[in-house]
SEVEXSE-910587 format. One record per residue (C-alpha): residue number from 1; residue in one letter; x, y, z. Coordinates in steps of 0.1 Angstrom, whole numbers. Example, Ala and Ser with C-alpha at 12.3 -4.5 7.8 and 13.67 -1.06 7.14 Angstrom:
<nodes>
<1, A, <123, -45, 78>>,
<2, S, <137, -11, 71>>,
</nodes>
This chain:
<nodes>
<1, X, <1417, -1116, 1266>>,
<2, X, <1396, -1140, 1250>>,
<3, X, <1382, -1121, 1214>>,
<4, X, <1345, -1110, 1221>>,
<5, X, <1325, -1103, 1189>>,
<6, X, <1306, -1068, 1193>>,
<7, X, <1273, -1067, 1196>>,
<8, X, <1252, -1055, 1160>>,
<9, X, <1219, -1044, 1171>>,
<10, X, <1193, -1065, 1152>>,
<11, X, <1178, -1046, 1123>>,
<12, X, <1144, -1029, 1117>>,
<13, X, <1132, -1054, 1101>>,
<14, X, <1137, -1079, 1131>>,
<15, X, <1127, -1059, 1154>>,
<16, X, <1093, -1053, 1139>>,
<17, X, <1093, -1095, 1141>>,
<18, X, <1103, -1094, 1175>>,
<19, X, <1073, -1076, 1178>>,
<20, X, <1049, -1083, 1157>>,
<21, X, <1055, -1124, 1172>>,
<22, X, <1047, -1109, 1209>>,
<23, X, <1016, -1089, 1202>>,
<24, X, <1011, -1116, 1179>>,
<25, X, <1017, -1138, 1211>>,
<26, X, <995, -1116, 1237>>,
<27, X, <965, -1111, 1209>>,
<28, X, <957, -1149, 1203>>,
<29, X, <960, -1156, 1239>>,
<30, X, <934, -1130, 1242>>,
<31, X, <917, -1142, 1214>>,
<32, X, <913, -1180, 1226>>,
<33, X, <906, -1163, 1263>>,
<34, X, <873, -1145, 1243>>,
<35, X, <871, -1177, 1220>>,
<36, X, <860, -1206, 1254>>,
<37, X, <845, -1178, 1273>>,
<38, X, <819, -1173, 1247>>,
<39, X, <825, -1209, 1239>>,
<40, X, <813, -1220, 1273>>,
<41, X, <789, -1191, 1274>>,
<42, X, <771, -1208, 1242>>,
<43, X, <775, -1246, 1261>>,
<44, X, <750, -1233, 1290>>,
<45, X, <732, -1214, 1263>>,
<46, X, <723, -1240, 1245>>,
<47, X, <723, -1264, 1280>>,
<48, X, <693, -1242, 1291>>,
<49, X, <674, -1244, 1252>>,
<50, X, <678, -1285, 1254>>,
<51, X, <662, -1284, 1292>>,
<52, X, <637, -1267, 1285>>,
<53, X, <625, -1278, 1252>>,
<54, X, <624, -1312, 1270>>,
<55, X, <608, -1297, 1301>>,
<56, X, <576, -1285, 1277>>,
<57, X, <575, -1315, 1259>>,
<58, X, <571, -1332, 1294>>,
<59, X, <543, -1309, 1306>>,
<60, X, <523, -1304, 1275>>,
<61, X, <524, -1347, 1269>>,
<62, X, <487, -1364, 1276>>,
<63, X, <504, -1391, 1293>>,
<64, X, <521, -1368, 1319>>,
<65, X, <485, -1350, 1325>>,
<66, X, <470, -1389, 1323>>,
<67, X, <495, -1399, 1351>>,
<68, X, <493, -1370, 1371>>,
<69, X, <453, -1375, 1374>>,
<70, X, <455, -1411, 1386>>,
<71, X, <459, -1427, 1422>>,
<72, X, <496, -1433, 1410>>,
<73, X, <517, -1411, 1391>>,
<74, X, <551, -1422, 1405>>,
<75, X, <550, -1458, 1393>>,
<76, X, <540, -1445, 1359>>,
<77, X, <559, -1423, 1350>>,
<78, X, <595, -1435, 1367>>,
<79, X, <597, -1460, 1340>>,
<80, X, <594, -1431, 1312>>,
<81, X, <611, -1408, 1323>>,
<82, X, <642, -1427, 1327>>,
<83, X, <641, -1436, 1295>>,
<84, X, <635, -1400, 1281>>,
<85, X, <664, -1394, 1306>>,
<86, X, <691, -1420, 1289>>,
<87, X, <675, -1415, 1255>>,
<88, X, <680, -1372, 1258>>,
<89, X, <713, -1371, 1280>>,
<90, X, <702, -1352, 1309>>,
<91, X, <710, -1358, 1342>>,
<92, X, <675, -1360, 1361>>,
<93, X, <636, -1356, 1352>>,
<94, X, <621, -1346, 1382>>,
<95, X, <581, -1346, 1379>>,
<96, X, <563, -1331, 1409>>,
<97, X, <536, -1324, 1429>>,
<98, X, <526, -1285, 1436>>,
<99, X, <531, -1289, 1468>>,
<100, X, <572, -1295, 1456>>,
<101, X, <568, -1338, 1464>>,
<102, X, <590, -1358, 1441>>,
<103, X, <566, -1384, 1414>>,
<104, X, <601, -1391, 1392>>,
<105, X, <637, -1386, 1402>>,
<106, X, <672, -1412, 1390>>,
<107, X, <679, -1416, 1425>>,
<108, X, <645, -1438, 1437>>,
<109, X, <653, -1430, 1478>>,
<110, X, <647, -1392, 1463>>,
<111, X, <607, -1398, 1455>>,
<112, X, <587, -1388, 1476>>,
<113, X, <602, -1360, 1493>>,
<114, X, <606, -1324, 1483>>,
<115, X, <619, -1308, 1454>>,
<116, X, <651, -1287, 1459>>,
<117, X, <654, -1253, 1442>>,
<118, X, <633, -1223, 1428>>,
<119, X, <595, -1231, 1422>>,
<120, X, <576, -1199, 1424>>,
<121, X, <571, -1186, 1382>>,
<122, X, <561, -1225, 1380>>,
<123, X, <537, -1219, 1403>>,
<124, X, <526, -1188, 1388>>,
<125, X, <521, -1206, 1353>>,
<126, X, <553, -1196, 1334>>,
<127, X, <585, -1206, 1324>>,
<128, X, <617, -1203, 1344>>,
<129, X, <657, -1213, 1340>>,
<130, X, <687, -1214, 1366>>,
<131, X, <717, -1230, 1379>>,
<132, X, <715, -1246, 1412>>,
<133, X, <727, -1265, 1432>>,
<134, X, <706, -1296, 1444>>,
<135, X, <711, -1332, 1454>>,
<136, X, <728, -1346, 1424>>,
<137, X, <750, -1312, 1427>>,
<138, X, <753, -1277, 1401>>,
<139, X, <735, -1279, 1374>>,
<140, X, <710, -1263, 1349>>,
<141, X, <676, -1268, 1354>>,
<142, X, <643, -1255, 1337>>,
<143, X, <613, -1255, 1355>>,
<144, X, <578, -1257, 1335>>,
<145, X, <540, -1265, 1352>>,
<146, X, <521, -1289, 1341>>,
<147, X, <482, -1275, 1332>>,
<148, X, <452, -1292, 1327>>,
<149, X, <423, -1267, 1312>>,
<150, X, <435, -1240, 1331>>,
<151, X, <446, -1258, 1367>>,
<152, X, <483, -1265, 1376>>,
<153, X, <488, -1301, 1385>>,
<154, X, <522, -1302, 1388>>,
<155, X, <555, -1295, 1375>>,
<156, X, <586, -1308, 1359>>,
<157, X, <623, -1298, 1359>>,
<158, X, <645, -1311, 1337>>,
<159, X, <684, -1300, 1349>>,
<160, X, <720, -1310, 1332>>,
<161, X, <749, -1311, 1359>>,
<162, X, <775, -1285, 1353>>,
<163, X, <805, -1317, 1354>>,
<164, X, <784, -1335, 1323>>,
<165, X, <785, -1297, 1303>>,
<166, X, <820, -1293, 1310>>,
<167, X, <824, -1328, 1299>>,
<168, X, <805, -1317, 1266>>,
<169, X, <831, -1282, 1268>>,
<170, X, <859, -1301, 1266>>,
<171, X, <852, -1326, 1242>>,
<172, X, <848, -1294, 1216>>,
<173, X, <882, -1276, 1233>>,
<174, X, <909, -1290, 1209>>,
<175, X, <892, -1284, 1180>>,
<176, X, <887, -1245, 1184>>,
<177, X, <926, -1245, 1202>>,
<178, X, <928, -1262, 1167>>,
<179, X, <916, -1233, 1148>>,
<180, X, <933, -1210, 1169>>,
<181, X, <963, -1228, 1168>>,
<182, X, <959, -1227, 1125>>,
<183, X, <953, -1190, 1128>>,
<184, X, <983, -1181, 1153>>,
<185, X, <1012, -1200, 1126>>,
<186, X, <992, -1184, 1095>>,
<187, X, <994, -1155, 1114>>,
<188, X, <1031, -1161, 1124>>,
<189, X, <1040, -1171, 1090>>,
<190, X, <1028, -1136, 1070>>,
<191, X, <1048, -1122, 1095>>,
<192, X, <1078, -1137, 1090>>,
<193, X, <1069, -1128, 1047>>,
<194, X, <1064, -1093, 1056>>,
<195, X, <1097, -1097, 1076>>,
<196, X, <1115, -1107, 1047>>,
<197, X, <1105, -1084, 1025>>,
<198, X, <1111, -1054, 1050>>,
<199, X, <1144, -1065, 1053>>,
<200, X, <1147, -1069, 1018>>,
<201, X, <1132, -1030, 1012>>,
<202, X, <1151, -1017, 1047>>,
<203, X, <1192, -1038, 1033>>,
<204, X, <1190, -1050, 1061>>,
<205, X, <1200, -1020, 1088>>,
<206, X, <1189, -1011, 1120>>,
<207, X, <1171, -978, 1129>>,
<208, X, <1204, -959, 1141>>,
<209, X, <1224, -969, 1102>>,
<210, X, <1187, -957, 1091>>,
<211, X, <1189, -925, 1108>>,
<212, X, <1226, -914, 1099>>,
<213, X, <1220, -925, 1061>>,
<214, X, <1191, -908, 1059>>,
<215, X, <1215, -874, 1082>>,
<216, X, <1240, -879, 1056>>,
<217, X, <1215, -883, 1027>>,
<218, X, <1204, -852, 1033>>,
<219, X, <1239, -834, 1044>>,
<220, X, <1249, -848, 1019>>,
<221, X, <1224, -830, 993>>,
<222, X, <1225, -792, 1009>>,
<223, X, <1259, -795, 1006>>,
<224, X, <1261, -801, 970>>,
<225, X, <1265, -771, 943>>,
<226, X, <1247, -787, 917>>,
<227, X, <1209, -786, 913>>,
<228, X, <1201, -827, 916>>,
<229, X, <1167, -842, 911>>,
<230, X, <1161, -880, 907>>,
<231, X, <1141, -901, 888>>,
<232, X, <1127, -935, 902>>,
<233, X, <1097, -956, 888>>,
<234, X, <1069, -963, 898>>,
<235, X, <1048, -998, 884>>,
<236, X, <1036, -999, 853>>,
<237, X, <1071, -981, 838>>,
<238, X, <1060, -944, 848>>,
<239, X, <1084, -923, 858>>,
<240, X, <1086, -903, 892>>,
<241, X, <1104, -879, 910>>,
<242, X, <1124, -889, 940>>,
<243, X, <1148, -864, 951>>,
<244, X, <1148, -828, 944>>,
<245, X, <1173, -811, 962>>,
<246, X, <1170, -769, 972>>,
<247, X, <1198, -760, 944>>,
<248, X, <1173, -777, 922>>,
<249, X, <1145, -757, 933>>,
<250, X, <1161, -724, 934>>,
<251, X, <1176, -732, 893>>,
<252, X, <1145, -744, 881>>,
<253, X, <1114, -723, 904>>,
<254, X, <1100, -750, 917>>,
<255, X, <1077, -751, 950>>,
<256, X, <1086, -769, 983>>,
<257, X, <1069, -799, 986>>,
<258, X, <1067, -833, 963>>,
<259, X, <1075, -828, 933>>,
<260, X, <1060, -845, 897>>,
<261, X, <1074, -852, 863>>,
<262, X, <1047, -826, 852>>,
<263, X, <1061, -801, 874>>,
<264, X, <1092, -799, 854>>,
<265, X, <1104, -782, 822>>,
<266, X, <1100, -805, 790>>,
<267, X, <1133, -801, 783>>,
<268, X, <1142, -817, 818>>,
<269, X, <1118, -849, 817>>,
<270, X, <1129, -878, 811>>,
<271, X, <1111, -898, 773>>,
<272, X, <1108, -930, 800>>,
<273, X, <1121, -950, 826>>,
<274, X, <1150, -960, 806>>,
<275, X, <1157, -924, 790>>,
<276, X, <1198, -913, 797>>,
<277, X, <1201, -884, 774>>,
<278, X, <1231, -871, 771>>,
<279, X, <1257, -859, 791>>,
<280, X, <1265, -816, 793>>,
<281, X, <1236, -810, 773>>,
<282, X, <1229, -771, 774>>,
<283, X, <1187, -758, 782>>,
<284, X, <1179, -729, 781>>,
<285, X, <1158, -715, 805>>,
<286, X, <1135, -678, 808>>,
<287, X, <1168, -664, 829>>,
<288, X, <1194, -688, 829>>,
<289, X, <1215, -713, 806>>,
<290, X, <1219, -747, 824>>,
<291, X, <1240, -778, 818>>,
<292, X, <1225, -809, 825>>,
<293, X, <1241, -839, 831>>,
<294, X, <1226, -875, 829>>,
<295, X, <1238, -910, 847>>,
<296, X, <1218, -940, 856>>,
<297, X, <1211, -957, 887>>,
<298, X, <1222, -994, 890>>,
<299, X, <1214, -1018, 917>>,
<300, X, <1222, -1056, 913>>,
<301, X, <1229, -1048, 881>>,
<302, X, <1194, -1034, 873>>,
<303, X, <1182, -1001, 864>>,
<304, X, <1163, -983, 892>>,
<305, X, <1166, -947, 878>>,
<306, X, <1181, -918, 868>>,
<307, X, <1204, -890, 884>>,
<308, X, <1202, -854, 865>>,
<309, X, <1226, -829, 876>>,
<310, X, <1220, -792, 865>>,
<311, X, <1248, -766, 870>>,
<312, X, <1242, -728, 862>>,
<313, X, <1261, -721, 835>>,
<314, X, <1244, -680, 828>>,
<315, X, <1273, -660, 838>>,
<316, X, <1300, -685, 822>>,
<317, X, <1281, -684, 794>>,
<318, X, <1275, -645, 792>>,
<319, X, <1315, -643, 796>>,
<320, X, <1320, -668, 766>>,
<321, X, <1298, -645, 745>>,
<322, X, <1320, -619, 751>>,
<323, X, <1352, -638, 744>>,
<324, X, <1333, -650, 711>>,
<325, X, <1331, -614, 708>>,
<326, X, <1364, -603, 713>>,
<327, X, <1381, -633, 688>>,
<328, X, <1354, -626, 664>>,
<329, X, <1371, -585, 663>>,
<330, X, <1405, -601, 665>>,
<331, X, <1400, -623, 635>>,
<332, X, <1378, -594, 617>>,
<333, X, <1412, -569, 625>>,
<334, X, <1438, -591, 619>>,
<335, X, <1423, -602, 582>>,
<336, X, <1418, -566, 577>>,
<337, X, <1453, -560, 586>>,
<338, X, <1472, -586, 565>>,
<339, X, <1445, -568, 537>>,
<340, X, <1449, -531, 543>>,
<341, X, <1495, -545, 543>>,
<342, X, <1483, -559, 511>>,
<343, X, <1470, -523, 492>>,
<344, X, <1494, -505, 514>>,
<345, X, <1521, -526, 489>>,
<346, X, <1503, -516, 459>>,
<347, X, <1501, -480, 466>>,
<348, X, <1536, -479, 478>>,
<349, X, <1545, -497, 441>>,
<350, X, <1521, -474, 420>>,
<351, X, <1538, -439, 438>>,
<352, X, <1573, -458, 428>>,
<353, X, <1559, -461, 393>>,
<354, X, <1549, -427, 389>>,
<355, X, <1515, -435, 384>>,
<356, X, <1504, -409, 412>>,
<357, X, <1469, -402, 399>>,
<358, X, <1464, -450, 394>>,
<359, X, <1471, -445, 435>>,
<360, X, <1449, -420, 444>>,
<361, X, <1417, -432, 428>>,
<362, X, <1426, -467, 444>>,
<363, X, <1431, -453, 475>>,
<364, X, <1400, -430, 479>>,
<365, X, <1377, -454, 463>>,
<366, X, <1375, -474, 488>>,
<367, X, <1380, -456, 512>>,
<368, X, <1347, -433, 504>>,
<369, X, <1329, -474, 498>>,
<370, X, <1341, -478, 542>>,
<371, X, <1327, -441, 546>>,
<372, X, <1293, -441, 536>>,
<373, X, <1284, -473, 554>>,
<374, X, <1297, -463, 587>>,
<375, X, <1287, -429, 584>>,
<376, X, <1253, -449, 572>>,
<377, X, <1253, -472, 599>>,
<378, X, <1261, -441, 622>>,
<379, X, <1228, -424, 614>>,
<380, X, <1211, -449, 610>>,
<381, X, <1214, -466, 646>>,
<382, X, <1225, -445, 677>>,
<383, X, <1231, -478, 700>>,
<384, X, <1271, -473, 693>>,
<385, X, <1273, -516, 703>>,
<386, X, <1250, -526, 673>>,
<387, X, <1268, -498, 648>>,
<388, X, <1300, -517, 659>>,
<389, X, <1287, -553, 660>>,
<390, X, <1273, -546, 625>>,
<391, X, <1305, -534, 610>>,
<392, X, <1326, -555, 625>>,
<393, X, <1300, -588, 608>>,
<394, X, <1301, -572, 571>>,
<395, X, <1339, -572, 573>>,
<396, X, <1335, -611, 588>>,
<397, X, <1308, -621, 563>>,
<398, X, <1333, -610, 534>>,
<399, X, <1358, -629, 552>>,
<400, X, <1344, -659, 554>>,
<401, X, <1326, -654, 514>>,
<402, X, <1298, -638, 523>>,
<403, X, <1279, -606, 512>>,
<404, X, <1267, -591, 547>>,
<405, X, <1243, -562, 537>>,
<406, X, <1224, -542, 565>>,
<407, X, <1191, -529, 543>>,
<408, X, <1181, -493, 541>>,
<409, X, <1156, -498, 560>>,
<410, X, <1174, -502, 590>>,
<411, X, <1162, -472, 613>>,
<412, X, <1169, -474, 651>>,
<413, X, <1163, -448, 676>>,
<414, X, <1176, -471, 707>>,
<415, X, <1176, -505, 717>>,
<416, X, <1143, -497, 740>>,
<417, X, <1144, -521, 773>>,
<418, X, <1178, -542, 756>>,
<419, X, <1204, -532, 769>>,
<420, X, <1237, -529, 751>>,
<421, X, <1251, -563, 757>>,
<422, X, <1215, -579, 749>>,
<423, X, <1215, -562, 719>>,
<424, X, <1242, -578, 706>>,
<425, X, <1233, -609, 725>>,
<426, X, <1202, -614, 698>>,
<427, X, <1219, -593, 669>>,
<428, X, <1252, -610, 663>>,
<429, X, <1234, -650, 673>>,
<430, X, <1209, -640, 643>>,
<431, X, <1240, -628, 621>>,
<432, X, <1263, -659, 630>>,
<433, X, <1238, -684, 621>>,
<434, X, <1229, -667, 590>>,
<435, X, <1262, -664, 582>>,
<436, X, <1273, -702, 584>>,
<437, X, <1231, -719, 570>>,
<438, X, <1244, -691, 539>>,
<439, X, <1278, -707, 536>>,
<440, X, <1265, -745, 542>>,
<441, X, <1243, -740, 516>>,
<442, X, <1267, -725, 485>>,
<443, X, <1265, -733, 455>>,
<444, X, <1296, -723, 430>>,
<445, X, <1274, -705, 407>>,
<446, X, <1253, -686, 437>>,
<447, X, <1274, -658, 462>>,
<448, X, <1261, -669, 494>>,
<449, X, <1244, -637, 511>>,
<450, X, <1226, -621, 548>>,
<451, X, <1203, -589, 548>>,
<452, X, <1201, -572, 585>>,
<453, X, <1171, -551, 592>>,
<454, X, <1165, -535, 629>>,
<455, X, <1138, -508, 629>>,
<456, X, <1111, -497, 648>>,
<457, X, <1073, -505, 637>>,
<458, X, <1043, -497, 660>>,
<459, X, <1059, -491, 689>>,
<460, X, <1082, -523, 687>>,
<461, X, <1121, -536, 678>>,
<462, X, <1120, -554, 651>>,
<463, X, <1149, -571, 640>>,
<464, X, <1149, -591, 608>>,
<465, X, <1175, -620, 594>>,
<466, X, <1175, -631, 565>>,
<467, X, <1205, -656, 544>>,
<468, X, <1205, -676, 513>>,
<469, X, <1201, -704, 532>>,
<470, X, <1170, -731, 535>>,
<471, X, <1156, -716, 567>>,
<472, X, <1138, -736, 594>>,
<473, X, <1101, -738, 598>>,
<474, X, <1076, -734, 627>>,
<475, X, <1085, -771, 648>>,
<476, X, <1124, -765, 640>>,
<477, X, <1128, -735, 651>>,
<478, X, <1107, -745, 685>>,
<479, X, <1132, -772, 686>>,
<480, X, <1158, -753, 688>>,
<481, X, <1146, -725, 711>>,
<482, X, <1138, -753, 736>>,
<483, X, <1164, -769, 741>>,
<484, X, <1203, -763, 739>>,
<485, X, <1227, -796, 725>>,
<486, X, <1257, -808, 735>>,
<487, X, <1284, -791, 748>>,
<488, X, <1309, -820, 738>>,
<489, X, <1345, -799, 720>>,
<490, X, <1344, -803, 681>>,
<491, X, <1381, -808, 668>>,
<492, X, <1397, -802, 705>>,
<493, X, <1374, -766, 708>>,
<494, X, <1337, -760, 730>>,
<495, X, <1307, -761, 698>>,
<496, X, <1283, -738, 704>>,
<497, X, <1261, -748, 681>>,
<498, X, <1229, -733, 665>>,
<499, X, <1202, -745, 688>>,
<500, X, <1222, -730, 717>>,
<501, X, <1233, -695, 701>>,
<502, X, <1190, -692, 692>>,
<503, X, <1175, -707, 727>>,
<504, X, <1196, -678, 738>>,
<505, X, <1184, -650, 713>>,
<506, X, <1147, -667, 727>>,
<507, X, <1158, -661, 763>>,
<508, X, <1164, -624, 757>>,
<509, X, <1135, -618, 739>>,
<510, X, <1110, -642, 759>>,
<511, X, <1124, -620, 791>>,
<512, X, <1111, -591, 771>>,
<513, X, <1077, -599, 763>>,
<514, X, <1090, -605, 729>>,
<515, X, <1085, -629, 699>>,
<516, X, <1108, -646, 675>>,
<517, X, <1094, -662, 650>>,
<518, X, <1099, -674, 614>>,
<519, X, <1089, -653, 587>>,
<520, X, <1059, -669, 561>>,
<521, X, <1069, -655, 534>>,
<522, X, <1101, -664, 532>>,
<523, X, <1118, -696, 551>>,
<524, X, <1156, -682, 556>>,
<525, X, <1141, -651, 578>>,
<526, X, <1143, -652, 615>>,
<527, X, <1120, -620, 628>>,
<528, X, <1127, -605, 665>>,
<529, X, <1096, -584, 674>>,
<530, X, <1102, -565, 713>>,
<531, X, <1078, -539, 729>>,
<532, X, <1096, -507, 735>>,
<533, X, <1090, -492, 767>>,
<534, X, <1058, -471, 775>>,
<535, X, <1070, -437, 767>>,
<536, X, <1088, -447, 732>>,
<537, X, <1068, -434, 705>>,
<538, X, <1062, -452, 671>>,
<539, X, <1084, -436, 650>>,
<540, X, <1117, -445, 630>>,
<541, X, <1150, -426, 643>>,
<542, X, <1156, -397, 659>>,
</nodes>
């Protein structure tokens, strides 16, 4: 069998072009018909005005009145009327008596015979026009009375045959049809331009392909487990939101319907139409930790927008926080085991040397110092998780060469509205940031330090963390709270930088209606204030 090429449906653009051409042909034909009809009507009306004007001029002429008073009106009027008829292009000018007797006619044989047509209105002194079939065939004629001091002397009728009117109309018809043809050509060219633009915009796809493409587009958007936002560009380079899938609406609490750039969180808004951002940025909202990726949308080598993917890492971040806490405790225990092994060797050696008093003094001095700190924290802080965290951070800071002090003002009855995990998140991140800042700013002459205070003041849980670092101003703190930093690995491990830790602190604080601020009198101090539950009274530890 010979190969037959499969039939491909017409594209949307071509279907529209065919439809436009069909409609254009019908409209052009209708317009042409209406134009011809209107032109014919105007031609008839112009002929009526012309014959009426000629007839009225003859009726008012003194020579016409004088000839009708004379003994032989035909001899006087016939030559003059024929000259006027030839000059005006009319087919007949008939001057008649009130009894219809013709005094003039283009055919001299009809002079003296009765006029054919209606003259009743003329006999009554009025001008009338009509289309009537007379001796010369169908014609458009006007009949006007000839009056002398109010007395009817006769009538004059001027007419143009339908044949002559048709000839005049036919002479003007080519120009009319030419105008219609030019308009049709221009309209066809416009339709072709629209077709070319539409074909480019629809990529030459037919309706079935566009329908399938839309269905697949909706199915893909609904099946993606990540949030997806597509930014496009308007005229003038302004950014617009083209696509937002359901997962993105859920993660960002966006309403149904079209979304504008202003409705998105500030940290997700692109800085411009060509803003690519970074891959795997961490953005912290009021209740979620989101990892955001940005990729450019390219078409024919040019950028037409940006695709933003959003992944919810809230649970993963919680697990990582717990893992970091466990790792921190393990590192502290390892360091303490190493230190206690050294001390144990020292004690054994002192005993072997017979210096029992020095061995006892060395042992009890260290135990007394540690026990005093434990007793003080357990008495001042009634939340076991926070007390354990502070004890662990003291040892961890000491291993890093930082002097961490829990001030004597610390007195916290309970965590109030915070869960133990939230309290550990807030306190642990603030202390970790403070230790990093103090170590980074340390010099050989000074020992880096960190001070922690946890109290209840004015029905609020107040947590103050100060360090010997340079601190951060309100603007720097605001940037750190609004947006996390890259999660790209550093030395093979994920680096959760200071900005993310503070953003997580701000997330917890905002959730409970509190605030995180810097202390104006000391830039290196961060203060967390969270309202206690209504049934709690202000005061210290119980």
